[in-house]
C-alpha positions as CSV (number, residue, x, y, z in Angstrom):
1,M,82.2,196.4,-51.6
2,K,85.1,197.5,-53.8
3,L,84.4,198.1,-57.5
4,K,87.0,198.5,-60.2
5,L,87.0,201.7,-62.3
6,G,87.9,201.9,-66.0
7,N,88.0,205.7,-66.2
8,P,88.2,207.6,-62.9
9,K,88.0,211.0,-64.5
10,D,84.6,210.3,-66.1
11,F,83.3,208.8,-62.9
12,I,84.4,211.8,-60.9
13,R,82.7,214.2,-63.4
14,Q,79.5,212.1,-63.0
15,L,79.6,212.3,-59.2
16,K,80.0,216.1,-59.4
17,R,77.1,216.5,-61.8
18,D,74.9,214.4,-59.4
19,Q,76.3,216.5,-56.5
20,E,77.2,213.4,-54.6
21,L,79.6,213.5,-51.6
22,F,82.8,211.5,-52.1
23,T,86.4,211.3,-51.1
24,I,89.4,210.7,-53.4
25,I,92.6,209.0,-52.2
26,S,95.4,209.1,-54.7
27,T,99.0,207.9,-55.1
28,T,101.0,208.0,-58.3
29,F,99.5,204.8,-59.7
30,T,96.3,204.3,-57.7
31,K,93.1,206.1,-57.1
32,T,90.4,205.2,-54.6
33,I,87.0,206.9,-54.7
34,I,84.7,206.5,-51.7
35,T,81.0,207.4,-51.9
36,E,78.2,207.0,-49.3
37,S,77.3,203.6,-50.8
38,N,80.5,202.1,-52.4
39,E,84.3,202.2,-52.7
40,Y,85.8,202.3,-56.2
41,Y,89.4,201.7,-57.1
42,Y,91.6,202.3,-60.1
43,N,95.2,201.1,-60.8
44,A,97.1,202.8,-63.6
45,N,99.3,200.7,-65.8
46,S,102.7,201.0,-64.2
47,G,104.3,198.8,-66.9
48,L,105.6,196.4,-64.2
49,K,105.3,192.6,-64.3
50,M,103.7,190.6,-61.6
51,G,107.0,189.5,-60.2
52,E,108.1,193.2,-60.0
53,L,104.9,194.1,-58.2
54,A,105.5,191.2,-55.8
55,L,109.0,192.6,-55.1
56,I,107.6,196.0,-54.2
57,K,105.3,194.5,-51.7
58,A,108.0,192.2,-50.3
59,V,110.3,195.2,-49.6
60,K,107.6,197.1,-47.6
61,D,106.4,194.0,-45.8
62,Y,110.0,193.2,-44.7
63,V,110.6,196.7,-43.4
64,I,107.3,196.8,-41.5
65,K,107.6,193.2,-40.1
66,N,111.1,193.9,-38.8
67,N,110.3,197.4,-37.6
68,I,113.2,198.9,-39.4
69,K,113.6,202.6,-38.9
70,T,116.3,205.2,-39.4
71,K,116.9,209.0,-39.3
72,C,117.7,211.2,-42.2
73,N,118.0,214.9,-42.9
74,R,116.4,214.9,-46.3
75,S,116.8,218.7,-46.8
76,K,120.4,218.1,-47.8
77,I,119.6,215.7,-50.6
78,Q,120.1,217.2,-54.1
79,Y,119.5,214.3,-56.5
80,I,120.7,216.5,-59.4
81,D,123.4,219.1,-59.9
82,K,125.3,220.9,-62.7
83,S,128.4,222.9,-63.1
84,T,128.7,226.4,-64.4
85,I,130.0,225.4,-67.8
86,K,129.0,227.7,-70.7
87,N,126.2,227.0,-73.1
88,G,127.3,225.3,-76.2
89,T,128.2,221.9,-77.8
90,Y,130.9,219.7,-76.3
91,K,132.4,216.7,-78.3
92,K,135.8,215.8,-76.8
93,N,136.7,213.4,-73.9
94,L,133.1,213.0,-72.6
95,Y,132.2,210.2,-70.2
96,E,129.3,209.1,-68.1
97,I,130.1,207.0,-65.0
98,D,127.0,205.3,-63.8
99,L,126.7,203.6,-60.4
100,K,125.1,200.2,-60.8
101,S,121.9,199.6,-58.8
102,A,123.2,202.3,-56.4
103,Y,120.0,202.6,-54.4
104,W,119.4,198.9,-54.2
105,N,123.0,198.2,-53.1
106,F,122.9,200.8,-50.4
107,A,119.6,199.5,-49.1
108,Y,121.2,196.1,-48.7
109,K,124.4,197.5,-47.1
110,N,122.2,199.2,-44.5
111,K,120.3,196.0,-43.9
112,F,117.0,197.6,-45.0
113,I,116.3,194.6,-47.1
114,S,117.2,190.9,-46.6
115,K,119.7,189.0,-48.7
116,E,116.9,187.0,-50.3
117,I,115.1,190.2,-51.4
118,F,118.4,191.7,-52.5
119,E,119.2,188.7,-54.7
120,R,115.7,188.5,-56.0
121,G,115.9,192.2,-57.1
122,N,119.2,191.5,-58.8
123,N,117.6,189.0,-61.2
124,K,118.0,191.2,-64.3
125,R,115.9,188.8,-66.4
126,N,112.8,189.3,-64.2
127,I,113.3,192.6,-62.3
128,S,114.0,196.0,-64.0
129,K,115.9,198.9,-62.5
130,K,112.6,200.8,-62.4
131,A,111.0,198.1,-60.2
132,R,114.0,198.2,-57.8
133,L,113.8,202.0,-57.5
134,I,110.0,202.0,-57.1
135,S,110.2,199.3,-54.4
136,L,112.3,201.7,-52.3
137,G,110.4,204.9,-53.3
138,N,107.2,203.1,-52.2
139,L,108.6,203.4,-48.6
140,A,108.2,207.1,-48.9
141,K,104.9,207.1,-50.7
142,R,102.5,210.0,-50.0
143,R,98.7,209.6,-50.3
144,A,96.6,212.6,-51.2
145,F,93.1,213.0,-49.8
146,I,90.5,215.4,-51.2
147,E,86.8,215.6,-50.4
148,F,83.8,216.8,-52.4
149,D,80.9,218.1,-50.4
150,G,78.4,218.2,-53.3
151,F,79.4,221.7,-54.4
152,E,83.2,222.1,-54.2
153,F,86.4,220.3,-53.4
154,S,88.3,220.7,-50.1
155,K,92.0,221.5,-49.8
156,V,94.3,218.5,-50.5
157,I,95.7,216.8,-47.5
158,F,98.8,214.7,-47.8
159,E,99.5,211.7,-45.6
160,S,103.2,210.7,-45.5
161,S,104.6,207.2,-44.8
162,D,106.1,208.4,-41.5
163,N,107.2,204.9,-40.3
164,T,109.1,203.9,-43.5
165,E,110.0,207.0,-45.5
166,N,113.3,207.8,-43.9
167,I,114.7,204.5,-45.2
168,F,114.3,205.7,-48.7
169,F,115.7,209.1,-47.9
170,K,118.7,207.6,-46.0
171,V,119.6,205.6,-49.1
172,S,119.1,208.7,-51.3
173,R,121.3,210.8,-49.0
174,Q,124.1,208.2,-49.2
175,V,124.0,208.0,-52.9
176,D,124.0,211.8,-53.1
177,M,127.0,212.0,-50.8
178,I,129.0,209.7,-53.2
179,M,128.0,211.8,-56.1
180,N,129.3,214.9,-54.4
181,Q,132.6,213.1,-53.7
182,L,132.9,212.3,-57.4
183,K,132.1,215.9,-58.2
184,V,135.1,217.0,-56.1
185,I,137.3,214.4,-57.7
186,A,136.4,215.6,-61.2
187,D,137.1,219.2,-60.2
188,K,137.1,221.5,-63.2
189,N,136.3,218.6,-65.5
190,Y,132.9,218.1,-63.8
191,L,129.8,218.7,-66.0
192,F,126.8,217.5,-64.0
193,Y,125.3,214.5,-62.1
194,W,121.8,213.1,-62.3
195,V,120.8,210.9,-59.4
196,D,123.5,208.1,-59.7
197,A,125.3,209.1,-62.9
198,I,128.1,211.7,-63.2
199,F,129.3,213.3,-66.5
200,V,132.8,214.6,-67.0
201,N,134.9,215.9,-69.9
202,S,138.3,214.5,-69.4
203,E,139.9,211.1,-69.4
204,K,141.9,212.0,-66.2
205,A,138.7,212.8,-64.3
206,K,137.1,209.5,-65.6
207,N,140.1,207.5,-64.5
208,E,140.3,209.0,-61.0
209,I,136.6,208.5,-60.4
210,E,136.9,204.9,-61.5
211,E,139.8,204.3,-59.1
212,F,137.9,205.8,-56.3
213,L,134.8,203.7,-56.9
214,K,136.9,200.5,-57.2
215,A,138.5,201.4,-53.8
216,E,135.1,201.9,-52.3
217,N,133.9,198.6,-53.8
218,I,131.1,200.4,-55.6
219,E,130.0,198.8,-59.0
220,F,129.8,201.1,-62.0
221,K,129.8,201.2,-65.7
222,T,131.5,203.9,-67.9
223,I,129.8,205.1,-71.1
224,L,131.6,207.0,-73.9
225,I,129.6,210.1,-74.8
226,N,129.6,211.4,-78.4
227,K,128.2,214.8,-77.8
228,I,126.7,217.1,-75.1
229,L,124.5,220.1,-75.8
230,K,124.3,222.6,-72.9
231,T,121.6,225.3,-72.9
232,Q,120.2,227.5,-70.2
233,G,117.4,225.2,-69.3
234,Y,118.5,221.7,-70.2
235,I,121.4,219.4,-71.3
236,K,121.1,216.8,-74.1
237,V,123.4,213.8,-74.2
238,W,124.2,211.7,-77.3
239,D,125.8,208.3,-76.9
240,E,126.1,204.9,-78.7
241,L,123.7,203.1,-76.3
242,H,120.6,205.2,-77.0
243,D,118.8,205.8,-80.3
244,K,117.8,209.3,-79.3
245,P,119.5,212.0,-77.3
246,R,118.7,212.0,-73.6
247,P,117.3,215.3,-72.2
248,F,118.2,216.3,-68.6
249,I,116.0,219.2,-67.5
250,F,117.3,221.2,-64.5
251,E,114.1,223.2,-63.6
252,P,114.1,224.0,-59.9
253,M,112.5,221.3,-57.7
254,K,110.9,219.5,-60.7
255,L,112.6,216.5,-59.3
256,K,111.9,217.4,-55.6
257,D,112.7,213.9,-54.5
258,L,112.5,210.4,-56.0
259,S,109.7,209.4,-53.7
260,N,107.5,210.9,-56.4
261,V,108.3,207.6,-58.1
262,V,106.0,205.4,-56.1
263,Y,103.5,202.6,-56.5
């Protein structure tokens, strides 16, 4: 019998005090605790609506039902990159070119999702960008297993989604390849890119990137940036669309891969 948990941390502490044997199975938003007598589950609040949760399930069900597989060398995926510009404040000719629903569009172009699922995900009133990304990241979800023998915890064992994970990484790789092409186009006016958005400091670089994306039939939006602050560890960006500056932290492998965003 499965029982719902309100606070898994308190429950785990209680099991440890009682020296009970149990196993914990975790993902980013879920936790299952299996004891000798019962199975308990906890779902963290993901902030997603029911329709978004249904989309996440639909994507994985479609991939599994149709036995969709692909190959990908994930070691070449960067996700984030920055130039060697000096630390300081920049205020002139700053632009962000953001690919629209890049992961979702590439998933459809590769036939990893059906037309019905694609259009369903594009319903901006009901489906957020976060939900679309999680629905693909879910294909590369890792489950962590750890056991408690009554005295101490075992080492954590990770179980990958071997049959579906390369679909997510293939899309990630294709987006990253586009970002690297845009980086080359921007040349000395390149500042940094973050997943599917590139930042440049000249109108010429902006125009050339826009022309390239139009030729490749890749949707995008361009945002005028008011100010960028570059430090050794992070970059902050001010623009008219956000109330607060956006921080971009470039600590090594903090963003190892976007499959960390899973449901």
